[in-house]
VEXKEFI-731088 format. One record per residue (C-alpha): residue in one letter; x, y, z. Coordinates in pm, whole numbers. Each point is the difference from the previous one (the first is absolute). Last residue first. Layout:
N
+------+--------+--------+--------+
: zaza :   east :  north :     up :
+------+--------+--------+--------+
:    a :      X :      Y :      Z :
...
+------+--------+--------+--------+
This chain:
617
+------+--------+--------+--------+
: zaza :   east :  north :     up :
+------+--------+--------+--------+
:    d :  -5179 :   2923 :   3870 :
:    d :   -169 :   -237 :    246 :
:    l :    206 :     78 :    307 :
:    w :   -106 :   -212 :    299 :
:    r :    165 :    143 :    308 :
:    i :    253 :   -226 :    165 :
:    g :     48 :    -57 :    371 :
:    h :    -55 :   -375 :     -2 :
:    k :   -350 :     23 :    150 :
:    a :    -74 :    284 :   -243 :
:    w :     60 :   -234 :   -293 :
:    l :   -236 :   -257 :    151 :
:    y :   -264 :    266 :     59 :
:    f :      9 :    107 :   -365 :
:    t :    -16 :   -362 :   -115 :
:    g :   -310 :    -63 :    213 :
:    i :   -200 :    226 :   -230 :
:    p :    -14 :   -284 :   -250 :
:    g :     78 :     95 :   -360 :
:    r :     28 :    330 :   -182 :
:    g :   -326 :    -26 :   -195 :
:    g :    -91 :   -138 :   -343 :
:    l :   -203 :   -284 :    148 :
:    e :    -82 :    100 :    355 :
:    y :    168 :   -188 :    280 :
:    l :    -86 :   -303 :    210 :
:    e :    240 :   -103 :    277 :
:    p :    123 :   -355 :    -46 :
:    s :    -37 :   -246 :    287 :
:    i :    270 :   -114 :    236 :
:    n :    -59 :   -263 :    271 :
:    k :   -147 :   -235 :   -258 :
:    k :    232 :   -279 :    121 :
:    d :    132 :    -32 :   -356 :
:    i :     45 :    378 :    -15 :
:    e :    192 :     -8 :    328 :
:    k :    228 :   -273 :   -138 :
:    l :     61 :    203 :   -317 :
:    v :    101 :    303 :    209 :
:    p :    254 :   -194 :    204 :
:    s :    139 :   -167 :   -319 :
:    l :     75 :    319 :   -197 :
:    i :    368 :     32 :     86 :
:    n :     44 :   -379 :    -25 :
:    w :   -146 :      6 :   -354 :
:    a :    271 :    244 :   -110 :
:    a :    279 :   -208 :    159 :
:    e :   -118 :   -314 :   -183 :
:    l :    -11 :    177 :   -335 :
:    e :    344 :    147 :     52 :
:    d :    131 :   -349 :     83 :
:    g :   -142 :   -138 :   -324 :
:    r :    145 :    276 :   -216 :
:    m :   -225 :    278 :   -125 :
:    f :     69 :    141 :   -345 :
:    l :    140 :    351 :    -53 :
:    h :    358 :   -120 :     58 :
:    n :    -50 :   -286 :   -248 :
:    d :    239 :     88 :   -283 :
:    g :     39 :   -309 :   -220 :
:    d :     15 :    218 :   -311 :
:    i :   -307 :   -162 :   -153 :
:    v :   -178 :     33 :    333 :
:    d :     98 :    366 :     23 :
:    l :   -137 :     55 :   -350 :
:    l :   -329 :   -150 :    113 :
:    l :     -3 :    240 :    296 :
:    h :     52 :    315 :   -205 :
:    e :   -244 :   -101 :   -272 :
:    y :   -260 :    -89 :    262 :
:    s :     41 :    345 :    156 :
:    d :   -109 :    166 :   -325 :
:    p :    262 :    214 :   -168 :
:    v :    -17 :    378 :     56 :
:    e :    -67 :    192 :   -322 :
:    m :    257 :    270 :    -61 :
:    k :     48 :    372 :     29 :
:    y :    188 :     -9 :    330 :
:    k :     10 :    324 :    198 :
:    d :   -359 :    117 :    -39 :
:    k :   -165 :   -341 :     41 :
:    y :    243 :    -83 :    280 :
:    l :    -83 :    294 :    224 :
:    l :    307 :     78 :    207 :
:    n :   -120 :    236 :    268 :
:    l :    135 :    245 :    255 :
:    e :   -308 :     69 :    205 :
:    s :    -90 :    308 :    202 :
:    a :   -100 :     72 :    359 :
:    g :    -39 :    368 :     89 :
:    l :    179 :    258 :    207 :
:    q :    -79 :    370 :     35 :
:    l :    263 :    261 :     77 :
:    a :   -175 :    303 :   -148 :
:    l :    147 :    193 :   -291 :
:    g :   -107 :   -253 :   -261 :
:    p :     86 :   -341 :   -139 :
:    i :   -114 :   -290 :    224 :
:    k :    295 :   -128 :    199 :
:    n :     60 :   -374 :    -18 :
:    n :    -97 :   -320 :    175 :
:    i :     67 :   -332 :   -173 :
:    r :   -199 :   -288 :   -149 :
:    v :    204 :   -226 :   -228 :
:    l :   -193 :   -170 :   -280 :
:    i :     95 :   -289 :   -227 :
:    a :   -265 :    -58 :   -266 :
:    e :   -220 :   -249 :   -181 :
:    d :   -337 :    162 :    -57 :
:    p :   -314 :   -158 :    150 :
:    v :    165 :   -228 :    109 :
:    d :    367 :    -85 :     50 :
:    r :    100 :    253 :    263 :
:    l :    318 :      8 :    204 :
:    i :    -44 :    277 :    259 :
:    l :    284 :    136 :    211 :
:    e :   -132 :    219 :    279 :
:    n :    112 :    297 :    206 :
:    t :   -251 :    102 :    265 :
:    s :   -188 :    325 :    -63 :
:    m :   -347 :   -154 :     -7 :
:    d :     76 :   -179 :    325 :
:    i :     65 :    333 :    178 :
:    n :   -360 :    105 :    -48 :
:    h :    -15 :    316 :    216 :
:    g :    189 :    229 :   -233 :
:    l :    348 :    -38 :   -146 :
:    r :    116 :    351 :     92 :
:    e :     -5 :    -70 :    373 :
:    r :    223 :   -305 :    -55 :
:    y :    256 :    196 :   -198 :
:    l :    291 :    -44 :    238 :
:    n :    -63 :   -377 :     13 :
:    g :    141 :   -133 :    327 :
:    p :     21 :   -354 :   -142 :
:    v :   -128 :    -15 :   -362 :
:    h :   -301 :   -232 :     -5 :
:    h :     75 :   -360 :    -87 :
:    f :    -23 :   -128 :   -357 :
:    q :   -298 :   -150 :   -181 :
:    i :     54 :   -264 :   -265 :
:    r :   -304 :    -42 :   -226 :
:    i :    -14 :   -302 :   -230 :
:    e :   -263 :     16 :   -273 :
:    v :   -271 :   -179 :   -194 :
:    r :   -330 :    187 :    -34 :
:    h :   -330 :    -70 :   -170 :
:    k :   -246 :    239 :    156 :
:    i :   -311 :     14 :    217 :
:    l :     17 :   -361 :    112 :
:    g :   -164 :   -312 :   -143 :
:    m :    282 :   -233 :     95 :
:    g :    255 :     33 :    276 :
:    t :    361 :     24 :    106 :
:    t :    155 :    194 :    285 :
:    i :    332 :    -59 :    170 :
:    l :    157 :    202 :    279 :
:    f :    362 :    -87 :     71 :
:    p :     54 :    140 :    350 :
:    v :    360 :     90 :     97 :
:    g :     86 :   -118 :    354 :
:    d :    311 :   -201 :    -93 :
:    w :     74 :     50 :   -369 :
:    r :    379 :    -13 :    -38 :
:    a :     89 :   -197 :    313 :
:    n :   -254 :   -277 :    -63 :
:    d :   -354 :    -77 :    110 :
:    i :   -203 :     97 :   -304 :
:    y :   -343 :    132 :     95 :
:    l :   -324 :    -26 :   -197 :
:    a :   -314 :    212 :     37 :
:    a :   -299 :   -135 :   -189 :
:    a :   -269 :     76 :   -257 :
:    f :   -192 :   -255 :   -207 :
:    y :   -302 :     40 :   -226 :
:    t :   -199 :   -250 :   -207 :
:    p :    -34 :   -239 :    293 :
:    t :   -207 :   -318 :    -46 :
:    v :   -284 :     12 :    253 :
:    n :   -259 :   -188 :   -203 :
:    n :   -333 :     69 :   -173 :
:    t :    146 :    304 :   -179 :
:    h :     68 :   -174 :   -329 :
:    f :    194 :    238 :   -221 :
:    g :    -40 :    178 :   -334 :
:    v :   -227 :    265 :    146 :
:    k :   -326 :     78 :   -174 :
:    d :   -222 :   -185 :    245 :
:    g :   -297 :    232 :    -66 :
:    s :     86 :    224 :    291 :
:    v :    365 :     10 :     97 :
:    a :    190 :   -256 :    203 :
:    k :    234 :    148 :    256 :
:    y :    376 :    -21 :    -26 :
:    q :    182 :   -232 :    233 :
:    g :    258 :    106 :    253 :
:    l :    271 :   -136 :    225 :
:    i :    201 :    221 :    235 :
:    v :    312 :   -142 :    163 :
:    d :    209 :    124 :    292 :
:    k :   -215 :   -179 :    261 :
:    p :     61 :   -324 :   -195 :
:    d :    371 :     37 :     89 :
:    l :    200 :    -84 :   -308 :
:    n :    310 :   -212 :     49 :
:    r :    300 :    230 :     39 :
:    t :    217 :     34 :   -308 :
:    s :    356 :   -129 :     50 :
:    r :    -73 :   -315 :   -201 :
:    l :   -135 :    214 :   -284 :
:    v :    306 :    225 :     11 :
:    k :    241 :   -295 :     -8 :
:    v :   -200 :   -151 :   -289 :
:    k :     59 :    310 :   -206 :
:    e :    374 :      0 :     65 :
:    n :     39 :   -358 :   -124 :
:    r :   -220 :     83 :   -299 :
:    i :    237 :    278 :   -104 :
:    d :    308 :   -224 :     27 :
:    e :   -187 :   -273 :   -189 :
:    d :    -79 :    236 :   -287 :
:    d :    356 :    123 :    -40 :
:    l :      3 :    377 :     41 :
:    s :    292 :    -28 :    240 :
:    i :     80 :     -7 :    374 :
:    p :   -361 :     96 :     70 :
:    p :    -70 :    336 :    169 :
:    e :   -231 :    -67 :    298 :
:    m :   -368 :    -53 :    -72 :
:    a :   -272 :    257 :     76 :
:    l :   -129 :     98 :   -345 :
:    l :     40 :   -342 :   -159 :
:    a :   -164 :   -173 :    297 :
:    i :   -280 :    257 :     17 :
:    t :    -84 :    -56 :   -366 :
:    q :     11 :   -376 :     49 :
:    l :   -242 :     33 :    293 :
:    i :   -247 :    201 :   -208 :
:    h :     21 :   -212 :   -315 :
:    s :    -11 :   -351 :    142 :
:    q :   -193 :    -50 :    324 :
:    v :   -182 :    331 :    -29 :
:    i :   -141 :    -23 :   -353 :
:    d :   -182 :   -328 :    -69 :
:    g :     27 :   -183 :    330 :
:    i :   -108 :    299 :    208 :
:    i :   -242 :    128 :   -267 :
:    g :   -234 :   -291 :     47 :
:    y :     78 :   -218 :    301 :
:    g :   -226 :   -283 :   -112 :
:    d :   -313 :     53 :   -207 :
:    s :   -135 :    145 :   -325 :
:    y :    261 :    266 :    -58 :
:    w :    -27 :    188 :   -328 :
:    g :    266 :    182 :   -201 :
:    c :    238 :    297 :     -3 :
:    s :   -207 :    227 :   -226 :
:    m :   -301 :    -20 :    225 :
:    v :   -334 :    -27 :   -177 :
:    m :   -314 :    208 :    -36 :
:    v :   -228 :   -184 :   -237 :
:    q :   -242 :    192 :   -218 :
:    d :   -233 :   -224 :   -198 :
:    s :     -1 :   -260 :    274 :
:    i :     27 :   -377 :     -2 :
:    t :      8 :   -190 :    327 :
:    p :    305 :   -179 :    134 :
:    p :     -8 :   -378 :     52 :
:    p :     -2 :   -104 :    367 :
:    g :    336 :    -67 :    168 :
:    s :    321 :   -122 :   -156 :
:    s :    253 :     89 :   -271 :
:    t :   -172 :    328 :    -81 :
:    k :   -162 :     72 :   -332 :
:    p :     52 :    333 :   -165 :
:    r :   -291 :    246 :     21 :
:    s :   -208 :     55 :   -307 :
:    g :     13 :    300 :   -226 :
:    t :     69 :    371 :     13 :
:    q :    291 :    136 :    199 :
:    t :     39 :    239 :    290 :
:    v :    327 :     36 :    186 :
:    v :     25 :     38 :    376 :
:    d :    330 :     91 :    164 :
:    e :    288 :   -220 :    103 :
:    s :    234 :     98 :    283 :
:    l :    363 :    -96 :     53 :
:    t :    166 :    205 :    273 :
:    v :    329 :    -45 :    184 :
:    q :     63 :    254 :    279 :
:    v :    341 :     31 :    168 :
:    s :     41 :    188 :    329 :
:    r :    232 :    236 :    191 :
:    i :    315 :    -39 :   -207 :
:    y :    310 :    190 :    113 :
:    k :    161 :   -207 :    276 :
:    r :   -229 :   -295 :    -74 :
:    s :    199 :    -73 :   -316 :
:    w :     50 :     91 :   -366 :
:    l :    139 :    355 :     36 :
:    p :    360 :   -102 :    -81 :
:    e :   -132 :   -194 :   -305 :
:    f :   -192 :    290 :   -155 :
:    v :    245 :    277 :   -101 :
:    l :    268 :   -242 :   -116 :
:    n :   -216 :   -119 :   -288 :
:    s :     76 :   -336 :   -168 :
:    f :    -97 :   -229 :    289 :
:    r :   -335 :    135 :    108 :
:    l :   -151 :    124 :   -326 :
:    v :    118 :   -302 :   -195 :
:    t :   -124 :   -239 :    270 :
:    l :   -350 :    144 :     -8 :
:    n :     -7 :     57 :   -376 :
:    e :    -75 :   -364 :    -78 :
:    i :   -315 :     28 :    211 :
:    i :   -114 :    331 :   -154 :
:    n :     50 :   -142 :   -350 :
:    r :   -271 :   -260 :     52 :
:    g :     97 :   -366 :    -26 :
:    l :    -86 :    -62 :    365 :
:    l :   -368 :     57 :    -81 :
:    h :     16 :   -297 :   -239 :
:    d :     57 :   -243 :    286 :
:    i :    190 :   -301 :   -131 :
:    r :    133 :   -294 :    199 :
:    y :    294 :   -109 :   -217 :
:    i :    118 :   -356 :     73 :
:    q :    315 :   -135 :   -168 :
:    n :    233 :    153 :    261 :
:    e :   -184 :   -194 :    273 :
:    k :     73 :   -333 :   -167 :
:    f :   -293 :   -189 :   -144 :
:    k :   -199 :   -318 :     69 :
:    s :     14 :    -43 :    378 :
:    l :     41 :    376 :     27 :
:    l :   -346 :     49 :   -150 :
:    s :   -163 :   -231 :    253 :
:    k :    182 :    161 :    292 :
:    t :   -102 :    350 :   -114 :
:    l :   -365 :   -100 :    -41 :
:    q :     -6 :   -160 :    344 :
:    s :    147 :    313 :    157 :
:    s :   -254 :    220 :   -179 :
:    s :   -285 :   -226 :    111 :
:    l :    113 :     29 :    363 :
:    p :     71 :    376 :      0 :
:    d :   -333 :     88 :   -166 :
:    f :   -152 :      0 :   -349 :
:    g :    301 :   -129 :   -192 :
:    f :    224 :    195 :   -233 :
:    p :   -287 :    216 :   -121 :
:    k :    152 :     88 :   -235 :
:    e :    119 :   -113 :   -342 :
:    i :    266 :   -259 :    -76 :
:    i :    290 :     30 :   -243 :
:    i :    209 :   -307 :    -81 :
:    r :    361 :    -13 :   -118 :
:    n :    187 :   -273 :   -190 :
:    w :    368 :     17 :   -100 :
:    g :    162 :   -161 :   -303 :
:    n :     25 :   -327 :   -194 :
:    r :   -182 :   -225 :    246 :
:    t :   -334 :    166 :    -69 :
:    q :   -291 :    -17 :    241 :
:    g :   -353 :   -108 :    -93 :
:    k :    -63 :   -351 :    130 :
:    d :     92 :    -33 :    367 :
:    a :     27 :    366 :    101 :
:    l :   -300 :     94 :   -214 :
:    c :   -209 :   -276 :    153 :
:    s :     86 :    127 :    349 :
:    a :    -63 :    365 :    -90 :
:    v :   -338 :    -73 :   -157 :
:    d :   -110 :   -213 :    293 :
:    l :    123 :    257 :    251 :
:    l :   -166 :    296 :   -173 :
:    a :   -348 :   -142 :    -63 :
:    e :   -163 :    119 :    325 :
:    q :    182 :    331 :    -23 :
:    p :   -156 :     80 :   -338 :
:    v :    236 :      3 :   -303 :
:    s :    229 :    253 :   -166 :
:    l :    307 :   -221 :     37 :
:    y :    256 :    181 :   -218 :
:    f :    256 :   -259 :   -114 :
:    i :    341 :    120 :   -119 :
:    r :    231 :   -227 :   -201 :
:    n :    362 :     11 :   -111 :
:    a :    145 :   -140 :   -322 :
:    k :    314 :   -177 :   -122 :
:    s :    -89 :   -141 :   -340 :
:    g :   -171 :   -335 :    -52 :
:    r :   -251 :    126 :   -252 :
:    e :   -143 :    265 :    237 :
:    i :   -338 :     -4 :   -176 :
:    q :    -36 :   -377 :     21 :
:    e :    129 :      6 :    357 :
:    m :   -265 :    258 :     89 :
:    q :   -277 :   -210 :   -154 :
:    a :    119 :   -310 :    184 :
:    n :     15 :    191 :    330 :
:    l :   -351 :    137 :    -47 :
:    k :   -133 :   -348 :    -81 :
:    a :    168 :   -139 :    312 :
:    m :   -150 :    289 :    195 :
:    g :   -347 :    -92 :   -122 :
:    e :     42 :   -370 :     73 :
:    k :    101 :     79 :    356 :
:    n :   -261 :    277 :     21 :
:    d :   -285 :   -239 :    -64 :
:    h :   -317 :    195 :    -78 :
:    g :     95 :    107 :   -352 :
:    g :    326 :    188 :    -49 :
:    d :    -93 :    141 :   -340 :
:    i :    329 :    160 :   -103 :
:    y :      5 :    321 :   -206 :
:    h :    286 :    158 :   -191 :
:    t :    127 :    357 :    -38 :
:    q :    292 :     46 :   -241 :
:    s :   -227 :    122 :   -281 :
:    l :   -157 :    244 :    248 :
:    f :    335 :    164 :     73 :
:    a :     91 :     29 :   -368 :
:    d :   -338 :    151 :    -86 :
:    m :     35 :    251 :    284 :
:    k :    350 :     94 :   -108 :
:    d :   -116 :     57 :   -356 :
:    g :   -293 :    213 :    116 :
:    c :    212 :    215 :    230 :
:    n :    271 :     64 :   -259 :
:    q :     74 :    337 :    164 :
:    q :   -256 :    100 :    262 :
:    h :    212 :     41 :    313 :
:    d :    -74 :    333 :    172 :
:    i :   -373 :    -72 :     20 :
:    r :     66 :   -350 :    125 :
:    c :    -95 :   -291 :   -222 :
:    t :   -319 :   -189 :     70 :
:    l :   -106 :   -360 :     55 :
:    t :   -341 :    -55 :    161 :
:    s :   -192 :    -69 :   -322 :
:    a :    250 :   -267 :   -105 :
:    i :    -46 :   -200 :    324 :
:    i :   -316 :   -192 :    -86 :
:    s :     74 :    -23 :   -373 :
:    r :    342 :   -151 :     68 :
:    l :   -155 :   -251 :    237 :
:    d :   -251 :   -110 :   -264 :
:    e :    270 :    -17 :   -266 :
:    d :    209 :   -239 :    209 :
:    t :   -305 :   -219 :     46 :
:    l :   -247 :    -26 :    288 :
:    n :   -163 :   -272 :    211 :
:    k :     15 :    166 :    341 :
:    r :    202 :   -149 :    284 :
:    s :    275 :    262 :     -9 :
:    y :    352 :     58 :   -129 :
:    g :    136 :    289 :   -209 :
:    f :    350 :    -22 :   -138 :
:    i :    241 :    270 :   -119 :
:    g :    330 :   -109 :   -163 :
:    v :    256 :    276 :    -42 :
:    n :    135 :     36 :   -354 :
:    e :     94 :    369 :     19 :
:    p :    141 :    -51 :    348 :
:    l :   -179 :    208 :    264 :
:    f :    101 :    345 :    128 :
:    g :    -13 :    152 :   -347 :
:    s :   -266 :    265 :     63 :
:    y :   -258 :   -189 :   -207 :
:    y :     58 :   -322 :    192 :
:    l :    -24 :    174 :    337 :
:    a :   -326 :    165 :   -103 :
:    f :   -123 :   -333 :   -135 :
:    l :     67 :   -171 :    331 :
:    a :   -179 :    278 :    188 :
:    p :   -302 :    -27 :   -232 :
:    f :     -4 :   -381 :     58 :
:    i :     12 :     33 :    379 :
:    k :   -240 :    289 :     62 :
:    r :   -340 :     -9 :   -167 :
:    r :    -10 :   -352 :   -147 :
:    a :    201 :   -175 :    270 :
:    l :   -181 :    175 :    284 :
:    e :   -341 :    -58 :   -160 :
:    g :     48 :   -374 :    -37 :
:    t :     55 :   -183 :   -329 :
:    a :    370 :    -67 :     58 :
:    g :    -40 :   -181 :    331 :
:    i :    360 :   -119 :    -11 :
:    v :    200 :    259 :   -195 :
:    a :    309 :   -165 :   -147 :
:    i :    318 :    189 :    -89 :
:    c :    275 :   -155 :   -212 :
:    l :    350 :    146 :    -26 :
:    s :    309 :    -74 :   -215 :
:    p :   -223 :    -72 :   -298 :
:    g :    100 :   -278 :   -240 :
:    v :    240 :     62 :   -288 :
:    d :    -84 :   -101 :   -360 :
:    s :   -219 :    304 :    -81 :
:    q :    256 :    260 :     93 :
:    g :    -53 :    219 :    310 :
:    g :    293 :   -144 :    189 :
:    l :    265 :    266 :    -43 :
:    s :   -232 :    299 :     34 :
:    s :   -176 :   -181 :    281 :
:    a :    325 :    -47 :    188 :
:    a :     72 :    370 :    -16 :
:    s :   -346 :     91 :    126 :
:    i :     24 :   -247 :    287 :
:    a :    355 :    103 :     83 :
:    a :   -104 :    365 :     17 :
:    k :   -243 :    -89 :    278 :
:    k :    270 :   -205 :    172 :
:    p :    247 :    285 :     13 :
:    f :    344 :    -84 :   -149 :
:    k :    306 :    131 :    184 :
:    h :    308 :    -72 :   -204 :
:    q :    310 :   -215 :     19 :
:    i :    249 :    -50 :   -285 :
:    k :    212 :   -309 :    -50 :
:    p :    315 :     64 :   -199 :
:    l :      6 :     12 :   -382 :
:    s :    231 :   -247 :   -173 :
:    a :   -251 :   -224 :   -170 :
:    g :    123 :   -336 :   -120 :
:    k :   -291 :   -191 :    145 :
:    g :   -300 :    212 :     80 :
:    l :    -39 :    331 :    178 :
:    s :    -94 :      2 :    368 :
:    v :   -233 :    275 :    113 :
:    t :    -35 :      7 :    376 :
:    r :   -331 :    138 :    123 :
:    t :    -46 :    138 :    348 :
:    a :   -367 :    -23 :     88 :
:    d :   -155 :    303 :    162 :
:    k :   -266 :   -138 :    229 :
:    i :    113 :   -361 :     15 :
:    s :   -244 :   -217 :    191 :
:    a :   -215 :    -69 :   -304 :
:    n :    274 :   -187 :   -185 :
:    d :   -175 :    -80 :   -328 :
:    q :     62 :    342 :   -158 :
:    i :    375 :    -41 :     32 :
:    n :    -12 :   -343 :   -160 :
:    l :   -229 :    149 :   -264 :
:    i :    269 :    254 :    -93 :
:    s :    268 :   -268 :    -23 :
:    n :   -233 :   -214 :   -210 :
:    k :    -66 :    289 :   -239 :
:    l :    372 :     64 :    -39 :
:    d :     66 :   -364 :    -87 :
:    n :   -304 :    -11 :   -228 :
:    t :    128 :    299 :   -193 :
:    a :    342 :   -161 :    -29 :
:    p :   -154 :   -317 :   -138 :
:    g :   -190 :    192 :   -267 :
:    p :   -360 :    111 :     36 :
:    k :   -228 :   -122 :   -275 :
:    k :   -210 :    216 :   -234 :
:    s :    276 :    251 :    -69 :
:    y :   -146 :    345 :    -70 :
:    l :    348 :    151 :    -12 :
:    r :    281 :   -250 :     32 :
:    l :    220 :    -48 :    305 :
:    n :    355 :   -111 :    -67 :
:    f :     78 :    -67 :    369 :
:    h :    369 :     62 :    -66 :
:    h :     17 :    337 :   -170 :
:    h :   -303 :    181 :    149 :
:    i :     59 :   -147 :    342 :
:    w :    366 :    112 :     -3 :
:    l :    -98 :    351 :   -108 :
:    k :   -257 :     34 :    279 :
:    l :    255 :   -140 :    247 :
:    r :    252 :    265 :    -99 :
:    p :   -263 :    273 :     21 :
:    c :    -82 :    -91 :    364 :
:    f :   -334 :   -168 :     59 :
:    n :   -223 :    180 :    245 :
:    f :   -240 :   -156 :    251 :
:    g :   -161 :    232 :    261 :
:    r :   -299 :     74 :   -221 :
:    a :     54 :   -198 :   -316 :
:    r :    267 :     19 :   -265 :
:    l :    121 :   -260 :   -248 :
:    p :   -327 :   -187 :    -52 :
:    l :     33 :   -243 :   -294 :
:    h :   -290 :     48 :   -246 :
:    h :    219 :     81 :   -304 :
:    i :    247 :    206 :    199 :
:    t :   -218 :    146 :    270 :
:    t :    -38 :    311 :    213 :
:    v :   -242 :    -34 :    288 :
:    s :   -157 :    290 :    189 :
:    y :   -241 :   -157 :    242 :
:    s :   -374 :     56 :      8 :
:    n :    -78 :   -228 :   -288 :
:    h :    -80 :     34 :   -365 :
:    l :    323 :   -100 :   -170 :
:    a :    115 :    199 :   -296 :
:    v :    317 :   -133 :   -169 :
:    p :    276 :    246 :     69 :
:    p :    118 :    255 :   -256 :
:    s :    346 :    -85 :   -139 :
:    n :    310 :     80 :    206 :
:    l :     85 :   -363 :     70 :
:    a :    -52 :    -96 :   -360 :
:    a :    233 :    276 :   -114 :
:    l :    261 :   -120 :    246 :
:    s :    -29 :   -350 :   -143 :
:    s :     31 :    132 :   -357 :
:    m :    311 :    193 :     99 :
:    l :    160 :   -307 :    157 :
:    m :    -76 :   -217 :   -299 :
+------+--------+--------+--------+
C-alpha cells in the first residue's frame, strides 16, 4: 500500500490550465504558489481521504478542504492568509500552517468545486450588459481572467439590462469580442464555449427593484445554497447609478458571502454632487465594498511606481525636494481617423453624420467640466498621490490609501492663475467628434504644490489634453543641476538639456529611461546626454494584460489600493474647487488650439513662470 501511494504521488500531474503551478492527486491541489504540502501530509491524504480518479462527487474530506480554502478566500482583509490544516478525528498529524495567496485559492477552490452538483463560489453581474463598455471591455476582461485560471471554473456570469433578450442573445453579442492572448492559445475554443455557457441574461425591465429580485433569484438558483460571493459591476449612466445601487443593496446581495460593487467615473460632477453620491452609497454599503474604478489606474506604469520607489535603494534617497527639481505628469490623446457616424453624446444636439469623422480616442465632452472631471480629478491626482506619498507601513491596501490621502490633503488648492484651460478648434466641414458651441475644456495644464517637508517648493506640472500631436502617457522626474559642475562649459548653453531625468513612459512604448551625461567617444573631451533605457517590448516577450483585467482581479482579491476611497475623492475635489468656481463664474475661458497641435501656447509661459523649461522629448 505504501509503495502504491508513493507511486501515485510521483505520477504525472493532472493538467490544469491556469497561471499557477498546481500538482494534484485526483483533482486535489497539493501544491500551489506559496502553499506546499509536506510528503507526510501527501501520503496521509492519499491513504485516509480515499480519493478516486474521475470521481463525480467530492468526498467529505474534499469538501472540508474546499471549505477551508473558501474561508480564506472570503476574508478580503487578509492579504496572505495563514491556513491551518486540521486532520480529522483519529489523526495524529500536528497542525501545519502555510501561506496561501488568494489568487491561488480561487484556482484551487475551483478545481475542487468544478463538479456539476456544486454551486459556483463566485458570481459576477454586469449591470448595463448591452452597453459598449461592457461589450468591448468588461466581458473580454472577465474571459481573459477565466481563461488564465484566475476565476473558478464554474463561475457564474450574469448580464443585466432593460432590453428584452435571452441568454443566447447576450452570448451572441459578446462572443465576437472574446479573444485569447497570442501567447495563450491552447484550448481557446473550449474555454470560450465553457465561459459562454455559464453566462446568463436578466431582463431587468423598468423597475430595478423587481429586476434585482429576479437577478438574486437567478443567482441563488445557480449557487444552489452553497457559500458564494458576488461582484456587481455598475456600468450605468450617472443619473441611474443611485437607483440601481439602492435596489441592488436591498434586493440583490447574498447573505452567504461577501458583496462588492464597482462603479465607473465620474464620481459626481463637482464637490457637492460627489459628496452626495458618497453619502448615498455609504448608506447602503460599507466603504470596503465600494470600488470606484478608473481604468487608467490599472496600467502597469501606475503599479510600478511603488515598486520602483520602495524596492530600489538607488531611488528612495533621491525622492525629495533636496534632489528633485520638478515632476511632470503628461497624458495626451492624439487624433484618430475612423469611417462612420459619430457616437451619440448624453446631452446636447444630435451629432451629424460624416463619411470621415475625426474623433478623440479618450471620449467626448458635451458639457460640464470636461477633461477636469474625467481625467484630472481621478487619474492625474491619483498618480501624483502614489508618486509623492510617504512609505506605507505595509503593502496592505488601507495602509497605502492612508498615505495617498495624506498627500492629497497636503496639496495646495489650485490657484486659477496657475491653470491653463484649452479647447481644440473646430475644423471645416464639422468633422470633429465634439460640439464646439460651449466652453467645455478639452485641455488642462496646471502647476501643483505639495506643502509638506518632502516636497515643499517642488512644482508638479500636469498636462492632459485631447486632439494633440501625439498620444503620450509619461511621468518625467527632473533632478537639480549639479552644484559647481566642473563640466559646465562642456555641456553647452542649454543646461536644461543636460539635466538628469528619470522618465516612466507608458505610451507610445512602455519604458523606464534614465537620462545621464557621458563622454562622447573620441580624443576630444566632448559631453553628451544619453539614455539608459529599459524598453519593455524588448525585455519582456509577452502581451501586457488590459487594465480592466488587472483591476477586476484586484476586486476579486479584495485589493482596493488602486481604487479611490471616499476621503480621497473629497480631497481631490477640494484641490480643484477654486478653479471650478472660476469656471462657473465664467472668469476662465479655454484657450483655443489647433487640432493635432501641441496645445495652448499659455502652457509654455506657465512652465517658465515656475522656472521649468518645457521639454517635449
